[in-house]
C-alpha positions, 0 to 999 in steps of 0.5 A: 657376293656377301655384304659383311663377309669378304669373298676371299674368306668364304668357301666356294660351296656350302660355307655353313658346313665349314668349321674353320669359316664358321669359327672365324665368322662367329668368334672373330667377326662377331656375326650371329648365326642369323646374320651368317644365314642371311648373308647366304640366303639359308635358314638360321636353323641350318647355320645353327645346326651346323655350328653346334654339330661342328662345335662352334656354338656350345662346344661343350656338346661337341664330343671331339672337342671334349675328347681333345681337351679332357683326354688328350690335353688332360684339362680338368672340367674347371679348366675346360669350363673356364675357356673363353669360348665355352661359357658354361659351368664345370658341371655342364662339362662333367655331364657331357663328358659322362654322356660321351663315355669319357668318364666313369660317371653316369650322365644322370648322376651328374647334378648341379646340386642344390643350395641347401646341399652346398651349405646355404641352409640359413634362412634369408631375413626379410 
């Protein structure tokens, strides 16, 4: 029996390993990993590790999610980064696509750039 989670939504065994449940609890109910862990009497790190591994937290690190969006659906890195659940830059998406071998780029060659390389070379006047 949990306080913040209705029993009918909670999987019978190890709910912190269930992607659908974690997606619902985190994104729809707005519960933090700490709250989810407290409800089940497990450590926050246990919940966080599974949320990251399953792509609920930091979905740009989840290879299957990137493969589905980039390769199968043909979305650009900008379109992927702009998704509500991503909350990251297109460069972060590019870096992880390269890390998983989904692009021809080398992960170490993907950079976030410097302001002076982006044309911001003017000195700020005090």
